[in-house]
C-alpha positions as CSV (number, residue, x, y, z in Angstrom):
1,M,92.0,125.6,90.0
2,T,94.3,128.6,90.7
3,D,94.4,129.0,94.4
4,G,94.6,125.5,95.7
5,T,91.4,125.6,97.6
6,H,88.9,123.8,95.4
7,G,90.2,120.3,94.8
8,G,93.1,119.1,92.7
9,V,93.9,119.1,89.0
10,G,91.0,117.3,87.4
11,Q,89.5,117.1,90.9
12,D,91.6,114.1,91.6
13,G,95.2,115.4,91.5
14,D,98.0,113.1,90.4
15,G,98.2,110.7,93.3
16,I,101.4,110.8,95.5
17,Q,103.7,108.2,93.9
18,W,105.4,111.0,92.0
19,L,106.7,112.4,95.3
20,A,109.4,109.7,95.2
21,E,111.0,111.8,92.5
22,I,111.4,114.9,94.7
23,G,115.0,116.0,95.0
24,R,116.3,113.9,92.1
25,P,118.9,115.9,90.2
26,A,118.7,116.2,86.4
27,T,120.5,113.8,84.2
28,G,121.9,114.6,80.8
29,R,123.2,118.0,82.0
30,P,126.6,119.1,80.7
31,T,129.4,118.4,83.1
32,T,131.6,121.3,81.9
33,G,130.8,124.7,80.3
34,R,127.4,125.3,78.7
35,R,127.4,122.8,75.9
36,S,124.4,120.6,75.8
37,T,124.8,116.8,75.8
38,G,121.9,116.5,73.5
39,R,119.9,114.4,76.0
40,P,116.8,115.7,77.6
41,S,116.9,116.6,81.3
42,T,115.0,114.1,83.5
43,A,115.1,116.0,86.7
44,G,112.5,115.2,89.3
45,P,110.4,117.9,91.0
46,D,112.5,120.2,93.2
47,P,115.8,119.0,91.8
48,D,117.6,121.5,94.1
49,G,116.1,119.8,97.2
50,E,114.4,122.9,98.7
51,V,111.2,121.2,99.6
52,G,111.5,119.9,103.1
53,G,108.3,117.9,103.2
54,V,104.5,117.7,102.5
55,V,102.0,117.5,105.3
56,F,98.5,116.1,104.5
57,A,95.7,116.6,107.0
58,R,92.1,115.4,106.9
59,G,89.5,117.0,109.1
60,I,90.8,120.6,109.1
61,T,90.9,123.4,106.5
62,P,94.2,124.5,104.9
63,Q,94.1,127.7,107.0
64,E,93.7,125.7,110.2
65,L,96.6,123.4,109.1
66,A,98.7,126.5,108.7
67,R,97.7,127.7,112.1
68,R,98.6,124.4,113.7
69,M,102.0,124.5,112.0
70,G,102.7,127.9,113.6
71,A,101.3,130.5,111.2
72,D,99.2,133.5,111.9
73,P,96.1,132.8,109.7
74,A,95.8,136.5,109.0
75,T,99.2,136.7,107.3
76,A,98.7,134.7,104.2
77,T,100.3,136.0,101.0
78,E,98.6,136.3,97.8
79,P,98.7,132.9,96.0
80,I,102.2,132.3,94.7
81,S,103.9,129.5,92.7
82,D,106.7,127.1,93.7
83,T,109.0,129.2,91.6
84,E,108.0,132.4,93.2
85,I,108.4,131.1,96.8
86,R,112.1,130.5,96.0
87,D,112.4,134.3,95.5
88,L,111.3,135.0,99.1
89,D,114.0,135.9,101.6
90,I,114.2,132.6,103.5
91,E,117.2,132.0,105.7
92,V,117.3,128.2,106.3
93,Y,120.0,128.3,109.0
94,R,120.9,130.9,111.6
95,P,123.6,130.0,114.1
96,G,122.1,130.0,117.6
97,D,118.6,130.8,116.4
98,D,115.7,129.3,114.4
99,G,115.9,129.3,110.6
100,D,113.0,130.4,108.5
101,G,110.1,128.1,107.7
102,V,107.5,128.7,105.1
103,I,104.6,126.7,103.7
104,R,102.2,126.9,100.8
105,V,98.8,125.4,101.5
106,G,95.9,124.0,99.5
107,E,93.3,121.2,99.4
108,C,92.9,118.1,97.2
109,V,90.4,115.3,97.3
110,G,89.3,116.0,100.9
111,W,92.8,116.5,102.4
112,S,94.4,119.8,103.2
113,F,98.1,119.9,102.4
114,A,101.1,122.1,103.2
115,I,104.3,122.1,101.1
116,E,107.2,122.9,103.4
117,Y,110.3,125.0,102.6
118,G,113.3,125.9,104.8
119,D,113.3,125.2,108.5
120,S,109.6,124.1,108.7
121,T,107.6,122.6,111.6
122,G,105.7,119.6,110.2
123,G,107.9,117.0,111.9
124,E,108.0,118.5,115.4
125,L,104.4,119.6,115.4
126,L,103.0,116.4,114.0
127,I,101.1,115.4,117.2
128,E,99.7,119.0,117.5
129,I,98.5,118.9,113.9
130,A,96.8,115.6,114.5
131,R,94.8,116.5,117.7
132,D,91.0,116.3,118.0
133,G,90.6,113.4,115.6
134,V,92.5,114.9,112.6
135,E,94.4,112.4,110.4
136,V,97.9,113.5,109.2
137,V,100.3,111.9,106.7
138,H,103.8,113.6,106.7
139,F,106.2,112.8,103.9
140,R,109.8,114.0,104.1
141,P,111.9,113.4,100.9
142,M,115.4,113.7,102.7
143,P,117.3,113.9,99.4
144,E,120.7,114.3,101.1
145,Q,120.1,111.7,103.7
146,R,118.0,108.8,102.5
147,P,115.7,107.2,103.2
148,A,112.7,109.4,102.6
149,L,110.4,109.2,105.7
150,L,106.7,108.8,106.1
151,D,104.6,109.1,109.2
152,Y,100.9,108.6,109.9
153,A,99.3,110.3,112.9
154,R,95.7,110.5,114.2
155,D,94.0,112.0,117.2
156,G,97.2,113.3,118.8
157,A,99.4,110.2,118.3
158,V,101.9,108.9,115.8
159,L,100.5,105.5,114.9
160,C,103.1,104.3,112.4
161,G,106.0,105.4,110.3
162,F,108.8,104.0,108.2
163,G,111.5,104.9,105.7
164,L,110.9,104.2,102.0
165,G,113.0,101.3,101.1
166,E,113.4,100.3,104.8
167,E,109.8,99.4,105.5
168,R,110.8,96.4,107.6
169,W,111.8,98.9,110.4
170,R,108.8,100.7,111.7
171,W,107.8,102.8,114.6
172,G,104.7,104.3,116.3
173,Q,101.9,103.1,118.5
174,E,100.6,100.7,115.8
175,P,103.8,100.1,113.8
176,D,102.3,97.3,111.7
177,L,99.1,99.3,110.7
178,L,100.1,99.5,107.0
179,V,101.8,96.2,106.7
180,P,98.8,94.6,104.8
181,D,98.9,97.5,102.3
182,L,102.7,97.2,101.8
183,V,102.3,93.4,101.3
184,A,99.5,93.9,98.8
185,A,101.6,96.5,96.9
186,G,104.5,94.1,96.6
187,V,106.8,96.1,98.9
188,L,107.1,93.4,101.6
189,E,106.7,89.6,101.6
190,A,103.7,88.1,103.5
191,D,105.8,87.9,106.7
192,G,105.7,91.8,106.8
193,V,109.5,91.9,107.3
194,T,111.3,90.6,104.2
195,P,111.6,93.0,101.3
196,R,110.1,91.6,98.1
197,D,112.6,91.3,95.3
198,P,110.8,92.1,92.1
199,G,114.0,91.6,90.0
200,R,115.4,94.3,87.9
201,E,113.3,97.5,87.8
202,P,113.8,101.2,87.3
203,E,115.4,103.2,90.1
204,G,112.8,104.4,92.6
205,A,110.1,101.9,91.6
206,A,110.0,100.4,95.1
207,R,109.6,103.8,96.7
208,R,106.7,104.5,94.3
209,R,105.1,101.3,95.2
210,A,105.3,102.1,98.9
211,L,103.8,105.6,98.3
212,G,101.2,103.9,96.2
213,A,100.1,101.7,99.1
214,V,99.7,104.8,101.3
215,E,97.9,106.7,98.5
216,R,95.3,103.9,98.1
217,R,94.9,103.4,101.9
218,F,94.1,107.0,102.6
219,G,92.9,108.4,99.2
220,L,95.8,110.9,99.0
221,S,96.6,113.0,96.0
222,L,98.6,116.1,95.2
223,P,98.7,117.9,91.8
224,R,102.2,117.8,90.3
225,A,101.5,121.5,89.5
226,A,101.8,122.2,93.2
227,L,105.6,122.1,92.6
228,G,105.2,124.0,89.5
229,G,103.0,126.8,88.4
230,L,100.0,126.2,90.7
231,R,99.5,129.3,92.8
232,L,98.8,128.7,96.6
233,P,98.8,131.0,99.6
234,A,101.9,131.0,101.7
235,Y,102.6,131.5,105.4
236,A,105.6,131.9,107.6
237,V,105.6,129.2,110.3
238,R,109.0,129.8,111.9
239,G,111.7,132.6,112.1
240,T,111.4,135.9,110.3
241,P,111.3,135.2,106.5
242,G,110.8,138.1,104.2
243,M,107.4,137.2,102.6
244,A,107.4,139.9,100.0
245,L,108.4,138.9,96.5
246,R,111.7,140.4,95.5
C-alpha cells in the first residue's frame, strides 16, 4: 500500500498499542556535543511531539472524514509521508487567531483514520464527525501534559472517555462502557475503579494494555509506517498552512 486507501500493512496494520510510544524522546543520545554514547536510540514514533492525535472513524470514507474535520475535499495534496509533512509551512500558534491544522488520511481494517498535526480539529469536532451513526475513536498522546486521552463517540454523542493510566476517572453518556474490556485486559480490578497492580513492568506497559483493550473491542489498527514512510494524502483543516512542499 502506498496511498493509505487500500487497507493496512499486511492488510491488518500493527494494532494501536504502539501509539502509547508517541512523543517518547530518544534515550541514549549524547548530552553534550556530537559524541555518541554507543547506545542505540530508543525513541518512540514522533519523538518531537508534533502529532496532535489520531482520529479513527467507521462508516465514512477518508475523504468524508477530512471534510467533517473542516477540509475542502477537493484540496488534497499528493500522498506525502510523515517526514514530508514536517516540511510544510504550518504555524501552530498565531496570537489572536487560529493556528494551522493539517491531517493525513487513510484507511485500515475498515476504519478511516486521520493523523493530526498542528492546531487540528479532531477534539472539538468529535460530535460532528460521529453524526449519522458513525463511530469515532480519538486518541491524543498529550506528550507534554499527561495523561494521553481517549474518547469514543457514536451517532453524534461522546459515549465514554478516559486518560491512559487514569481509567478510574471516566466521562461521557456511558462512562462505564469499556470497563469490562479494561478489566479483562488487566488495567482495572473487577470493581472497575481500582487500578490493577501488575508488579514491576516496563514503562508504558499499562498504557499499552489500555490501548490493547480498545483495539480488541473495536478492531482498530494503524500501520506503524503511517508515522514513517507511508505516503498519505494531506488536507488543511484550520488556518492557512502552506501545503506545498518546500
